[in-house]
C-alpha positions in Angstrom: 134.5 94.3 122.1 136.2 97.0 120.1 134.2 100.2 120.5 136.7 102.5 118.8 135.0 102.0 115.5 132.7 104.8 114.8 129.1 104.2 113.6 127.7 106.0 110.6 126.4 109.8 111.5 122.9 108.9 110.3 122.3 106.5 113.2 122.5 109.3 115.7 119.0 110.5 114.7 117.4 106.9 114.7 115.9 105.0 117.6 114.9 101.4 117.6 111.2 100.6 116.8 109.4 101.2 120.1 106.5 98.9 119.4 109.1 96.1 118.9 110.9 97.2 121.9 107.8 97.1 124.2 107.0 93.7 122.6 110.4 92.2 123.4 110.3 93.6 126.9 106.8 92.1 127.6 108.0 88.6 126.3 111.1 88.7 128.6 108.8 89.3 131.5 106.5 86.5 130.4 109.6 84.3 130.0 110.3 85.1 133.8 106.8 84.1 134.8 104.9 87.3 134.8 101.5 87.3 133.7 101.8 90.1 131.2 98.8 91.0 129.1 100.2 92.2 125.6 98.4 95.1 124.0 101.6 96.4 122.1 101.9 94.2 119.2 100.6 95.2 115.8 99.6 91.8 114.3 96.4 89.9 114.1 95.9 87.2 116.6 94.4 84.8 114.1 96.6 82.2 112.3 97.5 82.4 108.7 94.6 80.8 106.6 95.2 77.0 106.1 94.9 77.5 102.3 97.8 80.1 102.4 100.0 77.8 104.6 99.5 75.0 102.1 100.6 77.1 99.2 103.8 77.8 101.1 104.2 74.1 101.8 103.7 73.2 98.3 106.4 75.7 97.1 108.8 73.8 99.3 107.7 70.5 98.1 108.0 71.6 94.4 111.6 73.0 94.9 110.6 76.5 94.6 113.3 77.7 96.7 115.5 79.5 94.4 116.2 83.2 93.5 113.0 85.0 91.9 113.1 88.1 89.8 114.0 91.3 91.9 110.6 92.9 91.8 108.9 89.5 92.6 107.3 86.7 90.7 105.3 87.9 87.7 102.3 85.6 88.9 102.0 87.5 92.2 102.4 91.0 90.4 99.8 90.2 87.9 97.2 89.0 90.6 97.8 92.3 92.6 97.2 94.3 89.4 94.2 92.2 88.6 92.6 92.8 92.0 93.2 96.5 92.0 91.5 96.7 88.6 88.7 94.7 89.8 88.0 96.3 93.3 88.9 100.0 92.5 89.0 100.4 88.5 92.7 101.4 88.7 94.7 100.0 86.0 98.3 99.2 86.6 100.7 96.8 84.8 103.0 94.2 86.5 106.0 96.5 85.9 104.4 99.1 88.1 104.3 96.7 91.0 107.2 96.0 93.4 107.0 92.8 95.8 109.2 93.5 99.0 110.2 92.0 102.2 107.3 93.4 104.0 105.5 96.7 103.8 108.2 98.5 105.9 110.8 97.3 103.3 108.6 98.6 100.4 108.4 102.1 102.2 112.2 102.1 102.8 112.7 101.3 99.2 110.4 104.4 98.2 112.2 106.8 100.4 115.6 105.7 99.2 114.3 106.2 95.6 112.4 109.7 96.1 114.0 111.6 98.8 117.5 112.9 99.7 119.3 115.5 101.6 117.4 118.9 101.7 114.1 117.4 101.0 111.2 117.6 103.3 108.4 115.0 103.7 105.0 115.9 105.3 104.0 113.4 108.0 100.6 113.5 109.7 100.6 112.9 113.3 99.7 110.8 115.2 101.9 108.7 112.6 103.3 105.1 112.4 106.4 105.2 114.5 108.6 104.3 111.3 107.8 106.9 109.0 110.2 109.6 110.3 113.0 107.2 110.6 112.7 106.0 107.3 112.6 109.5 105.9 115.7 110.4 107.9 117.6 107.3 106.7 117.0 108.8 103.2 118.7 111.9 104.3 115.5 113.8 104.1 113.6 115.8 107.0 110.3 114.6 108.2 107.9 117.6 108.8 105.3 116.8 111.3 101.7 118.0 110.8 99.5 117.7 113.9 95.9 116.3 113.7 93.4 117.2 116.2 91.6 114.7 118.4 88.7 117.2 118.4 88.3 116.5 114.7 88.4 112.9 115.0 92.2 113.1 113.6 90.9 114.2 110.1 93.1 116.7 108.4 92.5 120.5 108.2 93.9 121.7 105.0 94.7 125.1 106.3 96.9 123.7 109.1 98.7 121.5 106.5 99.6 124.6 104.3 101.3 126.1 107.4 104.0 123.3 107.1 104.4 123.3 103.4 107.8 125.0 102.2 109.6 125.1 98.7 111.6 121.9 100.0 108.5 119.8 100.4 108.7 116.9 98.1 105.9 114.7 99.3 103.4 113.5 101.9 102.8 110.1 103.6 99.2 109.4 104.4 97.8 106.2 106.4 94.1 105.6 106.4 92.8 103.8 108.3 95.7 105.0 110.6 98.1 103.2 112.9 97.6 104.2 115.8 94.3 106.0 115.8 92.2 103.7 113.5 91.1 107.0 112.0 90.1 107.6 108.2 90.8 110.7 106.3 87.7 112.2 104.8 87.3 112.4 100.9 87.5 116.3 101.3 90.7 116.1 103.0 92.1 113.9 100.5 90.9 116.1 97.8 92.7 118.9 99.4 95.9 116.8 99.6 95.5 116.0 95.8 95.0 119.6 94.9 98.2 120.7 96.8 100.1 117.7 95.3 99.1 118.7 91.8 100.1 122.4 92.4 103.5 121.5 94.0 104.4 118.3 92.2 104.5 116.2 95.3 104.5 112.4 95.5 101.8 111.2 97.7 102.6 108.0 99.5 99.4 106.3 100.6 99.9 103.4 103.1 96.9 101.2 102.8 98.1 98.4 104.9 94.7 98.4 107.0 92.3 99.0 104.1 90.6 95.6 104.6 90.1 96.1 108.3 87.2 98.8 108.1 84.2 99.2 110.2 82.0 101.3 108.0 80.3 100.2 104.8 82.3 99.9 101.6 85.9 100.7 101.5 87.9 103.6 103.0 88.1 106.8 100.9 91.4 107.0 98.9 93.5 109.7 97.3 92.6 108.3 94.0 89.0 108.6 94.6 89.4 112.1 95.3 91.5 112.7 92.1 91.6 109.5 89.8 93.9 111.4 87.4 96.8 111.7 90.0 98.1 108.2 89.4 101.4 109.7 88.2 102.2 111.1 91.5 100.7 108.4 93.9 102.6 105.6 95.3 100.4 102.7 96.9 102.1 100.7 99.8 100.2 97.5 100.8 100.9 94.0 101.8 99.4 90.7 103.1 100.4 91.1 106.8 97.3 92.5 108.3 94.7 91.2 105.7 95.7 87.7 105.9 97.5 87.4 109.3 100.8 86.9 107.6 103.1 89.3 109.5 105.9 86.8 109.8 106.0 85.9 106.1 107.2 89.3 105.3 105.6 90.1 101.9 104.6 93.8 101.0 104.0 95.3 97.8 104.1 98.8 96.2 102.2 100.1 93.1 103.0 103.4 91.2 104.7 105.0 88.2 106.8 102.5 86.4 110.1 104.8 86.5 109.7 105.0 90.4 109.2 101.3 90.6 112.2 100.7 88.4 114.3 102.8 90.7 113.0 100.8 93.8 113.9 97.5 92.0 117.4 98.8 91.4 117.8 99.5 95.3 116.2 96.1 96.1 118.6 94.5 93.8 121.5 95.7 95.9 119.8 94.9 99.4 117.7 91.8 99.6 117.8 90.7 95.9 114.3 89.4 96.1 111.6 88.4 98.8 111.5 84.9 99.9 110.4 82.7 97.0 108.2 80.4 99.4 106.5 83.5 100.8 105.7 85.1 97.5 103.8 81.7 96.7 101.8 81.8 99.9 101.0 85.4 99.1 99.9 84.7 95.7 97.5 82.2 97.3 96.3 84.7 99.8 95.7 87.6 97.2 93.8 85.3 94.7 91.8 84.1 97.7 89.7 87.3 98.1 88.9 89.2 101.4 86.4 86.7 103.1 89.3 86.1 105.7 89.7 89.8 106.4 85.9 90.1 106.7 85.8 87.4 109.3 88.6 89.0 111.3 86.8 92.4 111.1 83.5 91.1 112.5 85.8 89.9 115.7 87.6 93.0 115.8 84.4 94.9 115.7 83.0 93.2 118.8 86.3 93.7 120.8 86.2 97.6 119.7 82.7 98.1 120.9 83.6 96.5 124.3 86.8 98.7 124.6 85.0 101.9 123.6 82.4 101.2 126.4 85.2 100.6 128.9 87.0 103.8 128.0 84.0 105.8 128.0 83.2 104.9 131.7 86.8 105.9 132.9 87.2 109.2 134.7 89.5 111.6 132.7 90.0 109.3 129.6 88.7 110.2 126.2 89.0 108.1 123.1 88.1 108.7 119.4 86.3 105.8 117.9 88.5 104.0 115.1 86.9 103.5 111.7 89.6 101.0 110.7 92.6 98.9 111.9 92.7 97.2 115.4 94.1 99.9 117.5 92.5 102.3 120.1 94.3 105.5 121.2 92.8 106.8 124.3 94.1 110.1 126.0 95.4 109.8 129.3 96.6 113.3 129.6 94.4 113.9 132.5 96.5 111.8 134.7 99.8 113.5 134.0 101.4 115.5 136.7 99.5 113.1 139.3 101.1 110.5 141.4 100.3 106.7 141.9 101.9 106.1 145.3 105.4 107.9 145.1 105.5 107.4 141.1 104.7 110.5 139.3 103.4 110.4 135.7 104.7 113.1 133.3 103.9 111.7 129.9 102.7 108.8 127.8 106.3 107.1 128.3 105.9 107.1 132.1 102.3 106.0 131.8 103.2 103.0 129.7 106.1 102.1 131.9 103.6 102.3 135.0 101.1 100.1 133.4 103.6 97.5 132.7 105.3 97.6 136.0 102.3 97.9 138.1 99.4 96.2 136.1 101.6 94.0 133.8 99.9 95.6 130.7 102.2 96.1 127.7 101.0 99.2 125.8 102.8 101.6 123.4 103.5 105.2 124.4 101.7 107.9 122.3 105.2 109.8 122.2 106.5 107.2 119.8 103.6 108.1 117.5 103.9 111.9 117.8 101.2 112.4 120.4 102.4 112.3 124.1 98.7 112.6 125.3 97.8 109.1 124.2 98.6 105.5 124.8 98.1 102.8 122.1 96.3 99.6 122.9 96.1 96.8 120.1 92.9 94.7 120.4 94.2 92.1 118.1 93.9 89.7 121.1 91.2 87.6 122.7 88.1 89.0 124.5 89.0 87.3 127.6 92.6 89.1 127.6 90.8 92.3 126.8 88.4 92.0 129.8 91.3 91.1 132.2 93.1 94.0 130.9 90.5 96.5 131.5 90.0 95.3 135.0 93.8 95.7 135.7 93.7 99.3 133.9 90.9 100.6 136.0 92.7 99.4 139.2 95.8 101.1 138.0 94.1 104.5 137.3 92.3 104.3 140.6 95.6 104.4 142.5 96.4 107.9 141.3 95.7 110.7 143.6 92.9 113.1 142.9 93.8 115.4 140.1 
């Protein structure tokens, strides 16, 4: 192997996705016979709906296996536009929609089209692990804005202002959030909208969990706070979480036509187009409404209530109640600096490693999300696995010396 060939400088700042790395390690341990309980993976444990799978099979049988238009088939883009008009009253046209190879790819296209060297992009922490990396791959700098657990991870606009400079070009918001499950209040969104107007920022609204929501109605949105901000808002969504279609790799973006056109130029020189078969399956999913997501949400709510009760009973552990998504983000910092046997825990990475090695629990350290006090648990798994996991977790925590 010739290691004399240098890699691109931009890679020096980028780490592999920690959630995928933990998932891979858990699978490797399982392959060796270890009884690992996996709370790391961010995908629904339900199968893709039958009618969606049938649409994909039909596409294959019909020979729909060729290249498609770069932004995605027009029928899918029209259905996406129709849904947003019906559900939100927001009027887009198909040329304001790009279908991509998953939501992550859509965000990558956005960053490449919008940001460059010298630009700064505000990222609320805790954040999804890929936001900073995708911004850096565009040559820009992520500016991390901390949210407080004491405020249920809602935004304090006065704190946000402290991180704004004359280089700020935009902000990424994710509500409901991965990893916290928190939702930004309408007041906070209104403050973001006002600052975006004043400073001509682009607001990237990652809405991938908008159908997994535990309160009434739908989560507040930046366009609810300021319906006239459509020229500065990019919406990111997809079918992976709402329809248990993570492996189908279909995401989509809506926004101003000139930004979508720029993203299409980038996509034309990278993937050309998303999978033709997966697009037909996604069309069936989007046209099928939200009954499937509602069914999953009922199951997720039961699991969430169980976990919140378990964490509330654990000494030294606090946990903000999620309002959406399928993650809990408990705070284990009371255990930092303590030992279990000869093993000393100095942060979330050490805690996650300890839980995997000693309790065979796969979790994701909060440091990967910009909050070292926490560890993320996905509850997109069965109640039986959750119950086994909590027994193991309590036993693992009981092994620590007194704080």
